[in-house]
N, C-alpha and C positions, 0 to 999 in steps of 0.2 A: 691736397695741393699745398705746396709751400708758398706762403704769401710773403713776398719780400717786405722788408721794413719800409714804412712810408718815407723815412729819411733817405733810403737808397733810391727810391723812385724820384723823390724830389731833387736829389743830387744829380741824377741822370738827366732830368728835365732841365736843370740849371746848365749842365754841360751842353745840352742841345741849344738852349737859348744863347749860350756863349759862342756858338758856332763850331763846336768840336765835331769833326767829321764822323766819328763813331756814335754820335748821340742817338740817332734813330734806332740803330741796331741794339744799343744798350737798353733803351727804353722798351723796345719790343721784347727783348730777352727777359727783362724784369717783370713785364706786365702780361706776357702772352697768356699764361694760364688763367688769369683773372679776366682778361678780355674774352677769352674763349668761353668762360663760364657765363659772362654777360650775353654773348652771342647765343649760347645755348638756351638761356632764359628767354631771349627774344623769340627764338625758333620754337620753343616748347608750346607756344600758343598758336602756332601756325598750322595750317592744314597739312595732313600727312604727306600729300603728294607735292608739296612745295619744292621748287627746283633749287632753291638755295639751301645749303647745309650750314651749320654754325661756322665751320672753318671758312667757307666761301663768303659768308656775311662778314666775318672778321677781316678777311683779306680785302674785300671791297671798301669797308670802312677805313681800314689802315691806309689804303691808297689815298683816300680822301684827306685824312688828317695829316698824313706824312707829306702830302703835296702842298700843304699850307704852311709855308715857312714863317708866316707872320704871327702864328699863334704863339702867345707867350704863356705857356702853361705855368701856373703858379705853384702847384703842388699836385700830389697824387690824386686827390679828390677832384680837382679841377680837370686834370687830364682824363679821368674816367668819365666825368660828366660830358666832356666833348666827344669822347669815343662813343658813349651811349647815344648821344644825339646823332652822330654820323651813322651808327647802325640803324637807328630809327629811320633816318632819311633814306638809307639804302632800301629798306623794306617798303617805305612809302613810294619811292620811285619805281620799285619793282612792281608794286600793286597797281600803280597808275599805268605803267606800260602794259601790264596784263589786261587791265580794264580797257585801255585804248585798243588793244589787239582784238578783244572779244566784243566790245560795244554791246553791252546788255547781256553778256554771257555770264558765266560763273564768277561771282565776286570772291575775293580772297577773304577767308574767314579767320578770325583769331579768337582764342579763348582767354578771357580775363583771368589773371592769377588771383588766388585767394586773398592776397594782401591788398589788392587794389579795390576790390568790391566783393566782399565775402558772399553777399546775398546773390551775386550774379556770376560767381566764379565758374559755374558750369555752362553759362551761356556763351554763345558765339556771336561775334560782331565783325562786321566788315572792317578791315584794317584802315581803310580810308575814312570810315565813319569815326573810328577811334581817333585817328589823326585829326580829323576836323573838329571833334569834340575838345581835344586838348588845345587846338588852336583857338577855338571859341573861348575857352576858359582863359587862355593867355591874353586874349583881347579884352576880356572883362577885368582880369587881374593878372598881370604878367608874372608876379611872384608865385601865384597858385599854379599856373601852367608850368613854371620852372620846377616847382617841387614835384609835380607829377612826373615830369621828364627825368629828374634826377633820381627819384625814389623808384618809380615803376620801371622806366626804361633803362636807367643807369644802375639800378641795384644798390645805390648808396644808402648808408645808414642815416638815421636822423642826425647824428653828430657830424657825419661827413657832409650832408646836405647843408646843415647850418654853417659849416666852415666855408663851403663854396659860396654860399649866398651872403655870408657876413652878417648873419642874424643869430638869435639865440635858438637853442635846441627846443625850448618851450614853444616859441613862435612857429617853428617848423612843424612840431607835433600837432599844434592846434590847426594850422593851415592844411596840413596833410589830411587830417580827419575831415575837414570841411571839403577839400578838393575831391576826396574819394566819394563822398556822398553826392556832391554836385555831378561828378562824372557818371556815377551810377544812375542818377536820375536822367541825365542827358541821354545816355545810351539806351535806357529803357524806353524813353520817348520815341527813339528811332526804330524800335523793334516792331 
């Protein structure tokens, strides 16, 4: 995949903020492959019979973020963080709807990736349990929840996460390690 230069994406986001009519199309063209990869990572942990495919997840998330004209994306990392959050919310909404439809039926299961909790990578968790655990962590410490969201759901690097949050890479690395352990323990308590 040819990754566009961060400056190209930042310039396109600036054009969008400036109200240029072609802004959304340019941003989508520059970021589509990377957004598709993020959607693919989200879907890789989902159950095989999931009705959403990565492209559909990307499309639903794009509709949400492109419909919000008030978002002032600062740079590439900020844009991808918002896109990842939108994808996560699409999956959570989808799981809630499915759960409401089935009331006590089959829950939606996800597999944790190796980088979030290596000791639990092969375990499956209900998507809503994972969402609730991240929300609980956010309530305890908002920055820890944000790091999980940016790194795990958004696929951002430590440096990109630090830039989005306006903190040092070292702080992100330390908090990332703590948040992974906390999330691992929280989810293993639910099993």
